[in-house]
Rosetta silent file (secondary structure, phi, psi, omega in degrees, C-alpha in Angstrom):
SEQUENCE: XXXXXXXXXXXXXXXXXXXXXXXXXXXXXXXXXXXXXXXXXXXXXXXXXXXXXXXXXXXXXXXXXXXXXXXXXXXXXXXXXXXXXXXXXXXXXXXXXXXXXXXXXXXXXXXXXXXXXXXXXXXXXXXXXXXXXXXXXXXXXXXXXXXXXXXX
SCORE:     score description
SCORE:     0.000 S_00000001
   1 L     0.000  -37.535  178.348  -41.110   79.153  -78.985 S_00000001
   2 H   -60.642  -38.392  178.893  -41.229   79.754  -75.190 S_00000001
   3 H   -61.614  -38.407  176.202  -37.996   77.836  -74.845 S_00000001
   4 H   -59.498  -46.428 -178.065  -36.311   80.130  -77.338 S_00000001
   5 H   -69.210  -32.985  177.444  -37.284   83.225  -75.340 S_00000001
   6 H   -64.699  -43.326  178.320  -36.122   81.672  -72.079 S_00000001
   7 H   -65.170  -41.466  178.930  -32.710   81.026  -73.610 S_00000001
   8 H   -63.506  -41.046  178.974  -32.572   84.495  -75.111 S_00000001
   9 H   -64.995  -40.173  177.754  -33.430   86.065  -71.742 S_00000001
  10 H   -63.142  -42.848  179.957  -30.716   84.002  -70.024 S_00000001
  11 H   -64.721  -40.236 -178.604  -28.207   85.045  -72.674 S_00000001
  12 H   -69.481  -41.116  176.840  -29.108   88.742  -72.302 S_00000001
  13 H   -63.419  -33.907  177.859  -28.815   88.584  -68.477 S_00000001
  14 H   -61.647  -27.847  177.939  -25.416   86.989  -68.923 S_00000001
  15 H   -68.113  -32.191 -173.663  -24.243   90.094  -70.705 S_00000001
  16 H  -102.003   -7.856  179.144  -24.900   92.271  -67.703 S_00000001
  17 L   -94.399  139.517 -178.026  -23.919   89.941  -64.881 S_00000001
  18 L   -67.574  136.037  176.283  -20.293   89.927  -63.837 S_00000001
  19 L   -56.567  151.510 -169.956  -18.483   86.632  -64.682 S_00000001
  20 L   -54.421  -43.591 -173.352  -18.143   84.334  -61.689 S_00000001
  21 L  -116.560   31.370  179.090  -14.416   84.755  -61.061 S_00000001
  22 H   -62.865  -34.329 -178.635  -13.846   88.214  -62.529 S_00000001
  23 H   -64.259  -29.629  179.458  -12.664   89.553  -59.157 S_00000001
  24 H   -71.184  -41.629  176.574   -9.757   87.053  -59.262 S_00000001
  25 H   -64.261  -41.210 -179.758   -8.656   88.316  -62.671 S_00000001
  26 H   -63.270  -38.705  178.669   -8.932   91.874  -61.505 S_00000001
  27 H   -64.093  -41.877 -179.763   -6.734   91.082  -58.439 S_00000001
  28 H   -62.599  -43.929  179.526   -4.132   89.476  -60.718 S_00000001
  29 H   -67.257  -37.341  177.460   -4.106   92.552  -63.001 S_00000001
  30 H   -63.667  -40.194  179.095   -3.826   94.911  -59.991 S_00000001
  31 H   -63.595  -43.770 -179.611   -0.849   92.946  -58.715 S_00000001
  32 H   -62.736  -41.924  178.786    0.836   93.140  -62.114 S_00000001
  33 H   -65.587  -39.439  178.456    0.238   96.898  -62.362 S_00000001
  34 H   -61.719  -45.108  177.529    1.593   97.377  -58.836 S_00000001
  35 H   -60.212  -40.884  178.832    4.719   95.383  -59.770 S_00000001
  36 H   -64.646  -40.823  177.352    5.219   97.472  -62.914 S_00000001
  37 H   -61.805  -44.292  178.865    4.971  100.689  -60.934 S_00000001
  38 H   -63.488  -46.199  179.510    7.586   99.460  -58.442 S_00000001
  39 H   -59.080  -45.582 -179.800    9.883   98.241  -61.213 S_00000001
  40 H   -60.632  -42.376 -179.670    9.646  101.532  -63.048 S_00000001
  41 H   -63.840  -45.255 -178.988   10.464  103.469  -59.905 S_00000001
  42 H   -62.505  -42.954 -178.897   13.460  101.232  -59.060 S_00000001
  43 H   -70.145  -34.481  178.386   14.918  101.488  -62.570 S_00000001
  44 H   -69.939  -34.833  176.470   14.463  105.247  -62.664 S_00000001
  45 H   -65.133  -26.892  177.811   16.238  105.488  -59.262 S_00000001
  46 L   -85.853    9.629  172.586   19.113  103.627  -60.898 S_00000001
  47 L    93.740   13.192  176.627   19.412  106.417  -63.493 S_00000001
  48 L   -90.500  149.365  178.465   17.330  105.106  -66.388 S_00000001
  49 E  -101.710  124.982  179.042   14.917  107.326  -68.264 S_00000001
  50 E   -76.394  122.978  179.574   11.411  105.884  -68.718 S_00000001
  51 E  -101.995  -37.975 -177.208   10.315  106.193  -72.332 S_00000001
  52 E  -157.512  149.192  172.701    7.183  104.048  -72.483 S_00000001
  53 E  -119.686  138.886  174.557    4.947  101.755  -70.456 S_00000001
  54 E    51.533   47.297  176.944    2.888   98.891  -71.863 S_00000001
  55 E   -68.842  123.852 -177.843    3.782   99.577  -75.478 S_00000001
  56 E  -109.477  139.926  173.854    1.507   97.375  -77.593 S_00000001
  57 E  -135.294 -177.960 -176.382    2.129   96.158  -81.081 S_00000001
  58 L   -55.525  -40.961 -172.089    0.625   93.433  -83.249 S_00000001
  59 L   -99.993   -7.402 -179.163    2.537   90.588  -81.692 S_00000001
  60 E   176.171 -161.254 -175.517    2.889   91.608  -78.124 S_00000001
  61 E  -141.549  142.679  174.170    3.508   94.159  -75.427 S_00000001
  62 E  -106.709  123.387 -176.923    6.623   95.674  -73.812 S_00000001
  63 E   -63.842  -56.768  178.836    6.102   96.313  -70.088 S_00000001
  64 E  -134.072  133.682  175.622    8.766   99.023  -69.707 S_00000001
  65 E  -117.557  122.070 -177.863   10.930  100.773  -72.261 S_00000001
  66 E  -131.351  166.087  175.591   13.790  102.760  -70.772 S_00000001
  67 E  -125.454  135.051  175.732   16.984  104.444  -71.903 S_00000001
  68 E  -131.089  102.212 -175.235   20.372  104.161  -70.221 S_00000001
  69 L    59.680 -116.769  178.167   22.953  106.216  -72.111 S_00000001
  70 L  -103.181   24.077  179.658   22.910  104.753  -75.638 S_00000001
  71 E  -113.953  131.803  174.513   21.132  101.570  -74.627 S_00000001
  72 E   -92.878  113.554 -176.285   17.453  100.956  -75.089 S_00000001
  73 E   -97.475  119.412  176.356   16.408   98.839  -72.109 S_00000001
  74 E  -101.767  111.509 -176.072   13.388   96.567  -72.591 S_00000001
  75 E  -108.960  120.644  174.402   12.291   95.439  -69.169 S_00000001
  76 E   -94.834  124.180 -176.035    9.841   92.553  -68.755 S_00000001
  77 E  -103.662  127.349  178.813    8.300   92.705  -65.259 S_00000001
  78 E  -119.247  115.881 -178.312    7.264   89.519  -63.506 S_00000001
  79 E  -112.035  133.097 -176.674    5.313   90.032  -60.272 S_00000001
  80 E  -140.898  153.740  167.730    4.537   87.092  -57.971 S_00000001
  81 E   -85.516  131.027  177.040    3.198   86.372  -54.509 S_00000001
  82 L    39.722  142.743  178.105    5.882   84.583  -52.455 S_00000001
  83 L   -77.698  129.239 -177.525    8.520   82.657  -54.199 S_00000001
  84 L  -101.422 -131.874 -175.205    7.367   79.162  -55.047 S_00000001
  85 L   -86.325  -11.507 -177.280    9.307   76.386  -56.737 S_00000001
  86 L  -138.758  162.994 -179.406   10.589   78.432  -59.663 S_00000001
  87 L   -79.773  147.023  176.619   11.846   81.929  -60.282 S_00000001
  88 H   -58.785  -30.981  178.611    9.452   84.494  -61.823 S_00000001
  89 H   -64.755  -23.333 -179.914   11.923   84.965  -64.705 S_00000001
  90 H   -62.302  -21.534  179.121   11.336   81.359  -65.727 S_00000001
  91 H   -71.789   -9.678  176.649    7.946   82.471  -67.093 S_00000001
  92 L   -91.363   82.380 -178.064    9.809   84.261  -69.927 S_00000001
  93 L   -82.465 -176.760 -176.384   10.149   81.265  -72.243 S_00000001
  94 H   -61.641  -38.636 -179.970   11.472   81.165  -75.780 S_00000001
  95 H   -67.095  -39.774  178.097    8.158   82.078  -77.333 S_00000001
  96 H   -65.540  -40.249  178.332    7.737   85.106  -75.013 S_00000001
  97 H   -63.740  -41.813  177.992   11.289   86.200  -75.822 S_00000001
  98 H   -61.519  -43.971  178.554   10.603   85.972  -79.552 S_00000001
  99 H   -64.023  -39.642  177.588    7.476   88.132  -79.135 S_00000001
 100 H   -62.205  -43.373  179.075    9.432   90.679  -77.077 S_00000001
 101 H   -63.587  -45.876  178.192   12.128   90.904  -79.770 S_00000001
 102 H   -60.510  -43.359 -179.143    9.477   91.342  -82.507 S_00000001
 103 H   -68.672  -33.099  174.405    7.668   94.004  -80.517 S_00000001
 104 H   -63.964  -41.210  176.040   10.963   95.797  -79.870 S_00000001
 105 H   -58.274  -44.140  178.600   11.595   95.859  -83.620 S_00000001
 106 H   -63.917  -38.436  179.895    8.144   97.410  -84.092 S_00000001
 107 H   -65.487  -44.639  178.604    8.858   99.962  -81.374 S_00000001
 108 H   -61.583  -40.309  175.939   12.166  100.954  -82.975 S_00000001
 109 H   -63.683  -40.353 -178.358   10.433  101.389  -86.348 S_00000001
 110 H   -65.552  -31.765 -178.793    7.721  103.484  -84.721 S_00000001
 111 L   -98.411   10.291  173.441   10.212  105.912  -83.176 S_00000001
 112 L    89.994   24.405  177.484   12.325  106.256  -86.297 S_00000001
 113 L    48.644   62.589  177.823   15.112  103.728  -85.732 S_00000001
 114 L   -70.158  160.222 -177.961   17.395  105.716  -83.404 S_00000001
 115 L   -80.029   60.777  176.182   20.998  104.496  -82.873 S_00000001
 116 L  -111.288  137.594  178.788   20.194  102.768  -79.594 S_00000001
 117 E   -94.928  124.666 -177.901   21.309   99.236  -78.896 S_00000001
 118 E   -75.547  141.776  173.307   18.585   97.103  -77.219 S_00000001
 119 E  -129.026  140.213 -176.344   19.176   95.203  -74.024 S_00000001
 120 E  -110.661  114.771 -177.633   16.606   92.824  -72.596 S_00000001
 121 E  -113.450  158.750  171.011   16.176   92.811  -68.824 S_00000001
 122 E  -125.455  135.238  174.861   13.777   91.099  -66.440 S_00000001
 123 E  -114.263  118.230  178.029   12.598   92.659  -63.211 S_00000001
 124 E   -96.614  125.734  178.097   11.231   90.254  -60.627 S_00000001
 125 E  -118.757  119.671 -172.963    8.915   91.793  -58.027 S_00000001
 126 E  -120.384  126.085  177.589    7.982   89.475  -55.168 S_00000001
 127 E  -109.017  151.137  168.529    5.284   90.118  -52.529 S_00000001
 128 E  -120.246  100.804 -169.443    4.468   88.275  -49.373 S_00000001
 129 L    70.266 -124.728  176.743    0.836   89.132  -48.851 S_00000001
 130 L   -97.724    3.887 -177.206    0.627   92.874  -49.342 S_00000001
 131 E  -100.226  131.911  175.531    4.258   93.454  -48.391 S_00000001
 132 E   -70.747  124.890 -179.717    6.996   93.897  -50.934 S_00000001
 133 E  -107.556  -31.099 -176.606    9.761   91.428  -50.085 S_00000001
 134 E  -161.934  143.930  171.733   12.201   91.626  -52.980 S_00000001
 135 E  -128.877  119.564  179.281   12.895   93.360  -56.285 S_00000001
 136 E  -117.075  128.643  178.193   15.536   91.740  -58.531 S_00000001
 137 E  -106.271  110.185  179.739   16.844   93.405  -61.665 S_00000001
 138 E  -100.139  111.137 -175.719   18.332   90.817  -64.031 S_00000001
 139 E   -86.892  142.705  171.391   20.308   92.627  -66.714 S_00000001
 140 E    51.742   53.383 -175.380   20.860   91.400  -70.269 S_00000001
 141 E   -69.980  -38.360  176.473   18.963   88.158  -69.706 S_00000001
 142 E  -142.711  164.111 -177.709   18.726   87.274  -73.393 S_00000001
 143 L  -115.895  147.761  171.915   20.024   88.506  -76.700 S_00000001
 144 L   -84.007  149.102  173.394   18.289   89.237  -79.964 S_00000001
 145 L   -60.350  149.421 -176.073   19.651   87.563  -83.097 S_00000001
 146 L   -61.363  -21.078 -179.963   21.939   89.935  -84.976 S_00000001
 147 L   -96.905    6.702 -174.738   19.471   90.119  -87.882 S_00000001
 148 L   -68.726  -27.035 -174.931   16.412   90.898  -85.707 S_00000001
 149 L  -118.437   58.772 -175.033   16.626   94.643  -86.287 S_00000001
 150 L   -59.891  -24.912 -175.712   17.362   94.672  -90.053 S_00000001
 151 L   -68.750   -4.127 -178.122   15.953   98.175  -90.485 S_00000001
 152 L   -77.232    0.000    0.000   19.114   99.726  -89.000 S_00000001
């Protein structure tokens, strides 16, 4: 019986103690948020209107949703420290693209299916330490299948 209470006490203490590497996750999230803020500012300076940030739906999340004339711009932001062996945009694989397209369809349904044509962009934000070194805006990186937005 004493063993049971020891385990119970350890389990309860674990609820209130910060996980061992939580500070690393927090740093990663802060970097991503910083990159999204920079990307939003850069795209707005290029004449786009910011409609939504971090729109969440059942299957995923849209980092930035913007409007450029009659185009709905869905921008996926990839923030990295120093460029390594691959481009940040390479992290947007086929599965991620499919989730972005599905979430875009949900977003369009949620706002009443306006006559906007979606375009999928990627914004790469690269830091060297705490210094911003490069922001790359890759336009129209991938296309949605023509039947992806059937509700139109």
